[in-house]
C-alpha positions in Angstrom: 34.2 8.4 10.0 32.4 10.8 11.8 33.6 11.4 15.6 30.9 14.6 15.9 28.5 13.9 19.2 24.7 14.4 18.4 22.9 17.7 19.4 21.3 15.6 22.0 24.6 14.4 23.5 26.2 17.5 23.5 22.7 18.8 25.2 23.2 16.4 27.6 27.3 16.6 28.5 26.7 20.6 28.5 23.8 20.4 31.2 25.2 17.7 33.2 28.7 20.1 33.2 26.3 23.0 34.3 24.8 20.9 37.0 28.0 19.8 38.8 29.9 23.2 38.7 26.9 25.0 40.0 25.5 22.1 42.5 28.1 19.3 43.4 31.7 21.1 43.0 30.9 23.9 46.2 30.1 20.8 48.3 32.8 17.9 47.7 35.5 19.2 50.2 32.7 19.3 53.0 31.7 15.8 51.8 35.0 14.3 51.2 36.1 16.0 54.8 33.3 14.7 56.5 33.0 11.0 54.3 29.5 11.7 53.8 27.6 9.8 51.3 26.1 12.8 48.4 22.6 11.3 48.6 20.9 14.5 48.4 23.0 15.3 45.1 22.2 12.1 43.8 18.5 12.5 44.0 18.7 15.9 42.2 20.8 14.5 39.1 18.3 11.2 39.3 15.7 14.1 38.4 17.9 15.0 35.3 17.6 11.2 34.3 20.9 10.0 35.2 20.2 7.1 37.7 18.8 5.1 34.9 20.4 6.3 31.7 20.6 2.8 29.7 17.0 2.1 31.0 14.0 2.0 28.1 11.4 4.4 28.8 9.0 1.6 29.8 11.2 0.5 32.5 11.6 4.5 34.2 14.6 5.6 32.3 15.3 7.6 29.2 16.5 4.8 27.0 19.6 6.6 26.2 22.8 5.2 24.5 26.0 4.2 26.0 28.0 7.2 24.6 25.3 9.6 26.5 26.0 7.2 29.6 29.9 8.0 29.2 29.5 11.7 28.8 27.7 11.8 31.8 30.2 10.0 33.9 32.7 11.8 32.3 31.3 15.2 33.6 30.3 14.0 36.8 33.8 12.5 37.6 35.9 15.6 36.6 34.3 17.5 39.5 33.8 14.3 42.1 34.9 10.4 41.6 33.4 9.4 44.6 29.9 10.4 43.2 30.2 8.9 39.7 31.3 5.7 41.3 28.2 5.7 42.7 26.3 6.3 39.7 27.8 3.8 37.8 27.5 1.1 39.6 23.9 1.4 40.2 23.1 2.8 36.2 25.5 -0.6 34.9 26.7 -3.1 37.4 23.3 -3.4 38.9 20.4 -2.1 35.8 21.9 -3.5 33.3 21.8 -7.4 34.4 18.4 -6.7 35.6 17.3 -5.5 32.5 18.8 -8.6 30.5 18.4 -11.8 32.9 15.2 -10.3 35.1 11.9 -11.5 35.1 9.1 -9.2 34.5 8.2 -9.3 38.2 11.8 -8.2 39.2 11.6 -5.5 36.7 8.5 -4.3 37.9 9.5 -4.2 41.7 12.9 -3.1 41.4 13.9 -1.8 37.9 11.6 1.3 38.1 12.6 2.2 41.1 16.5 2.0 40.1 16.3 4.2 37.4 14.3 6.6 38.8 17.2 7.2 41.8 14.1 6.0 44.5 16.7 3.5 45.6 20.3 2.8 44.6 21.6 -0.4 43.5 24.6 -2.4 44.9 26.9 -5.5 43.2 28.1 -8.2 45.3 30.7 -10.2 43.8 34.5 -9.6 45.7 35.2 -11.5 48.7 38.3 -11.6 50.9 39.6 -14.3 49.0 38.1 -14.0 46.0 38.9 -11.1 43.9 40.3 -11.4 40.0 39.2 -15.0 40.2 35.3 -14.6 40.6 34.8 -18.2 40.1 36.8 -18.8 43.4 34.3 -17.1 45.7 33.2 -19.0 48.9 29.8 -17.8 49.6 26.6 -20.4 49.3 23.3 -20.2 48.6 21.2 -23.3 49.7 17.8 -24.4 49.1 15.8 -24.3 52.6 14.7 -27.7 53.2 11.1 -26.8 54.3 9.1 -26.2 51.2 6.9 -22.6 51.3 9.1 -21.7 54.6 8.3 -18.0 55.7 5.4 -17.8 52.8 4.5 -13.9 54.3 8.5 -13.4 53.0 8.6 -15.5 49.9 5.9 -13.5 48.0 4.0 -17.1 46.7 7.3 -18.6 46.1 7.6 -22.2 46.6 10.7 -22.5 48.7 13.6 -19.8 49.4 17.1 -20.0 49.3 19.7 -19.1 52.6 22.7 -17.6 52.0 25.5 -17.4 54.0 29.1 -15.8 53.5 30.5 -12.2 53.2 31.5 -9.7 50.7 33.8 -7.2 50.4 34.1 -4.2 48.8 30.6 -3.5 48.3 30.0 -0.1 46.6 27.1 2.1 47.7 26.8 -1.2 50.2 25.6 1.3 53.3 22.8 3.0 51.2 21.3 0.6 48.3 18.0 -0.7 48.5 18.7 -3.8 46.2 22.2 -6.0 46.0 22.8 -8.4 43.3 24.5 -10.8 45.6 26.3 -13.9 44.1 26.6 -17.3 45.8 27.3 -20.6 44.8 24.4 -23.0 44.8 26.4 -26.2 43.6 30.3 -26.0 45.3 31.8 -29.2 43.2 30.5 -26.8 39.9 33.2 -23.8 39.9 32.1 -21.2 38.0 29.2 -22.8 36.8 27.9 -23.2 40.5 27.1 -19.5 41.2 23.8 -17.9 40.9 22.8 -14.3 41.1 20.0 -13.3 43.7 18.1 -9.7 44.2 18.7 -9.0 48.2 17.4 -6.4 49.9 18.7 -4.9 52.9 15.6 -5.8 55.5 15.8 -9.7 54.7 16.3 -11.4 57.7 20.1 -12.4 58.4 21.3 -9.5 55.9 24.0 -7.8 57.9 26.6 -4.5 57.0 29.5 -5.1 58.6 32.8 -2.6 58.5 33.3 0.1 56.4 36.8 0.2 54.6 39.3 2.8 55.5 40.0 3.8 52.1 42.7 5.9 50.8 40.7 8.2 48.1 37.1 8.2 47.2 36.4 8.3 50.6 32.5 9.7 50.6 31.8 6.7 48.0 31.1 4.0 51.0 32.8 0.3 50.9 31.3 -1.8 52.9 31.4 -5.4 54.1 28.0 -7.2 53.8 27.7 -10.7 56.1 25.4 -13.1 55.4 23.8 -15.2 57.9 21.0 -18.0 56.8 20.1 -14.7 54.8 16.5 -15.7 53.7 16.0 -15.2 50.0 12.7 -15.8 48.6 13.0 -18.1 44.9 11.4 -15.3 43.0 14.4 -13.1 43.4 16.9 -15.4 41.8 18.1 -13.6 39.3 18.8 -15.4 35.9 18.6 -19.5 36.2 20.7 -21.2 39.0 24.4 -21.9 38.0 23.9 -18.6 35.4 25.5 -16.4 38.0 29.2 -16.1 36.8 28.1 -15.3 33.2 25.9 -12.4 34.6 28.3 -10.8 36.7 30.9 -11.0 33.9 28.5 -9.3 31.1 27.7 -6.8 33.7 31.6 -6.4 34.4 32.2 -6.2 30.5 29.9 -2.7 30.2 30.9 -1.7 33.6 34.1 -1.6 32.5 33.4 1.3 29.6 31.6 3.8 32.5 35.2 3.0 34.6 37.3 3.8 31.4 34.9 7.5 31.5 35.5 8.2 35.0 39.1 7.9 34.6 39.0 9.9 31.3 36.8 12.5 33.4 39.2 12.6 36.6 42.0 13.2 34.4 40.0 15.8 32.8 39.8 17.9 35.8 43.5 17.4 36.9 44.3 19.2 33.7 41.9 21.7 34.1 43.3 22.4 37.6 46.9 22.6 36.5 46.3 24.8 33.6 44.5 27.2 35.9 47.1 26.8 38.3 50.4 27.4 35.6 48.4 30.5 34.7 49.0 31.8 37.7 51.8 30.5 39.5 55.0 32.7 39.0 58.6 31.3 39.4 61.8 33.8 38.6 59.7 36.7 37.0 57.0 34.5 35.0 54.2 32.2 35.1 55.2 29.1 35.4 53.4 27.9 32.1 55.9 30.1 30.2 58.7 26.8 31.0 59.2 24.5 28.8 59.3 22.0 31.4 55.8 22.7 32.3 54.4 23.3 28.5 55.7 19.5 27.8 53.9 18.0 31.0 50.7 19.4 29.8 51.2 18.9 26.3 51.6 15.2 27.7 48.6 14.9 29.7 45.9 16.1 26.9 47.8 13.6 24.2 47.4 10.8 26.9 43.9 11.9 27.7 42.4 12.5 24.2 43.8 9.1 23.5 41.9 7.5 26.3 39.1 9.4 25.8 38.8 7.8 21.6 39.2 4.2 23.1 36.7 4.7 25.6 34.0 6.6 23.0 34.7 3.8 20.7 34.2 1.1 23.1 30.9 2.8 23.9 29.8 3.1 20.4 30.6 -0.8 19.6 28.6 -1.2 22.6 25.4 0.8 21.0 26.1 -0.9 17.9 25.9 -4.4 18.9 29.2 -5.4 18.0 31.3 -7.4 20.5 33.2 -4.8 22.6 34.6 -6.9 25.2 38.2 -6.6 24.4 37.4 -2.7 23.4 36.1 -2.5 26.9 38.9 -3.9 28.2 41.5 -1.4 26.3 39.7 1.5 27.4 39.4 0.7 31.0 43.3 -0.8 30.8 44.8 2.2 29.4 42.2 5.2 30.6 43.3 3.9 33.9 46.5 3.9 33.7 46.7 7.2 32.3 45.0 8.7 34.9 47.0 7.8 37.6 49.7 9.3 35.2 47.9 13.0 34.7 47.0 13.3 38.2 50.9 12.5 38.9 51.9 15.4 36.7 48.8 17.8 38.2 50.4 17.2 41.5 54.4 17.7 40.5 53.0 21.0 38.5 51.4 22.6 41.9 54.7 21.7 43.9 54.1 21.8 47.4 50.5 23.0 47.3 49.5 20.0 45.2 50.4 17.9 48.7 47.6 19.8 50.5 44.4 19.0 51.3 43.6 22.3 50.3 43.6 21.4 46.5 41.9 19.8 44.2 44.7 17.5 42.9 45.5 15.9 45.9 42.2 14.3 46.1 42.1 13.3 42.6 45.5 11.5 43.1 44.3 9.2 45.9 41.3 9.0 44.2 43.0 7.7 40.8 45.0 4.9 42.2 41.8 2.6 42.7 41.0 3.2 38.9 43.5 0.5 37.9 42.0 -2.3 40.5 38.2 -2.2 40.6 35.8 -4.1 37.9 39.1 -5.9 36.8 43.0 -5.0 37.5 44.8 -4.0 34.7 46.6 -7.5 34.6 43.3 -8.9 34.1 42.5 -6.6 31.4 45.6 -7.2 29.6 44.3 -11.3 29.6 41.3 -10.4 28.4 43.6 -8.4 25.2 45.5 -11.1 25.0 43.5 -13.9 25.1 41.2 -12.1 22.1 44.3 -12.0 20.3 45.5 -15.3 20.4 42.5 -17.2 20.4 
């Protein structure tokens, strides 16, 4: 078994690490305090190929493997979790299903622009009454009764769809250039009646609603999307009618590897800050790193972190090898997300009262970590997937 990274993977990791330390870290407190989306930083990291890492060169990406992508997400999350969330959604949740299910025309129109970072992507599945139960969404898509309506918008399509409903917790929602929106074309068919659509924010009937006032990752916008007879050309349907749930679940499978990498990166950042503080802080005539209680916390943090990293890299390797990885992705996401919450808890404890202050990075990390056990499938859903795989 060879656990070593290739020279190219090491170069990617080190290059991204240098970038986030030099360009990103000095701005994190300001961006978080102002709840400002890091668009300028994303444009800079896009120039490094990080907005389309998994895309082949013919579609504007560098055509890298999943392990390389994981290393990038991990390094960004180590410094700035909110930025890694934006990158994860546009890279994995949007571009991968577009590459897999999109038509040649759809790829030409959207994929190259996404991979280059010219536009960001957004993934719209969750609704107020449909989170873990993706098949329970209520948004609808009906074919327009008038054939060839609005030909100037339909780009040669024989007809268009009218989307109605609302999506919630839409990451990148206020800044994205294209959205994958899931709606029911057949309400009587349950999950088999869901269809995916590529929607631009300029489409008639599309509106951005309220912004969520969140606990953490405050500079990563999570918004409500309102669809009121939103006109979508038939040419913008992604895949076939009724194929939407399959597209959504396949995107989430791969996305969970990225979320696990995010958790690993965040935990690594918290551990780094804890070690640095423990070596500096003095109590009872010595640094607190000399106390066994602190040493044991740091040892546990590192051990859990390495276990999560191993699960994450293994899931990424399975994906690159073309092997079934759904259960492995769930294991990585489950363990890494819960590990990150345990690690940041200890990080705040090591910092003591100062760890409760907005002046420290670990306070922000503590808030940022909480949602990782929830989005792209809760811990409970991951356990269901793992158990189902074992018991089938």
